[in-house]
C-alpha positions as CSV (number, residue, x, y, z in Angstrom):
1,X,119.9,26.7,33.4
2,X,118.7,23.4,34.2
3,X,117.9,24.4,37.7
4,X,115.4,26.9,36.3
5,X,113.8,24.4,33.7
6,X,113.6,21.8,36.4
7,X,111.6,24.0,38.9
8,X,109.7,25.6,36.2
9,X,106.6,23.1,36.4
10,X,103.1,24.5,37.4
11,X,102.9,22.9,40.7
12,X,106.2,24.3,42.0
13,X,105.6,27.6,41.0
14,X,101.8,27.7,42.2
15,X,102.9,26.4,45.7
16,X,105.6,29.2,46.1
17,X,104.9,31.1,49.3
18,X,104.8,34.6,47.4
19,X,102.3,33.1,44.7
20,X,99.9,31.6,47.6
21,X,100.0,34.7,49.6
22,X,99.1,36.8,46.7
23,X,96.2,34.4,45.6
24,X,94.9,34.3,49.2
25,X,94.7,38.2,49.4
26,X,92.9,38.5,46.0
27,X,90.8,35.8,46.9
28,X,89.6,37.2,50.1
29,X,89.1,40.6,48.6
30,X,87.4,39.8,45.4
31,X,85.5,36.6,47.2
32,X,84.1,39.0,49.8
33,X,82.8,41.5,47.3
34,X,81.4,38.8,45.0
35,X,79.7,36.9,47.9
36,X,78.1,40.3,49.1
37,X,76.7,41.1,45.8
38,X,75.5,37.5,44.9
39,X,74.4,36.3,48.4
40,X,74.4,39.5,50.6
41,X,70.6,39.6,50.9
42,X,70.2,36.0,51.7
43,X,73.0,36.3,54.4
44,X,71.6,39.1,56.0
45,X,68.2,37.6,56.1
46,X,69.6,34.4,57.3
47,X,68.2,32.3,54.5
48,X,71.1,30.6,53.6
49,X,71.0,27.0,52.7
50,X,73.5,24.4,52.5
51,X,74.3,24.7,48.7
52,X,74.1,28.3,49.0
53,X,77.3,28.3,51.2
54,X,78.9,25.8,48.7
55,X,78.5,28.5,46.3
56,X,80.1,31.2,48.7
57,X,83.0,28.8,49.1
58,X,83.2,28.5,45.3
59,X,83.0,32.4,44.9
60,X,86.2,32.4,47.0
61,X,87.9,29.8,45.1
62,X,87.7,31.0,41.7
63,X,89.5,34.3,42.2
64,X,92.2,32.1,44.1
65,X,92.6,30.0,41.0
66,X,92.7,32.7,38.6
67,X,95.1,34.5,40.6
68,X,97.2,31.4,40.9
69,X,97.2,30.7,37.0
70,X,98.0,34.2,36.1
71,X,101.0,34.3,38.5
72,X,102.3,30.9,37.4
73,X,102.0,32.1,33.5
74,X,103.7,35.4,34.4
75,X,106.5,33.7,36.1
76,X,107.0,31.2,33.7
77,X,107.0,33.8,30.9
78,X,109.7,35.8,32.8
79,X,111.9,32.8,33.3
80,X,111.9,32.0,29.6
81,X,113.1,35.6,28.8
82,X,116.1,35.3,31.0
C-alpha cells in the first residue's frame, strides 16, 4: 500500500507513458480540429502572423493539459478505491 501512495503524486502519474501517449493523441485530434475552425482561413490565405502561430500552439496545448489532468484524476480515484 505504501508503494501506491508514494507513486500517487500528480507528476509521476502525468508522466506515465500511457497517460502521455493518450494526451498526445487527443491533443493532435482536438487541436487540429480547433486550429482548423479558429485559424483555417488565415492559414489557407497565408496571413498568419507570429502571435497567430502562438495561438495555434496553445490550441494544441489546452487539450493535452485537459486530457492529462483528467487521466491523472481518474487514475488517482481508481487507486483510492483499491
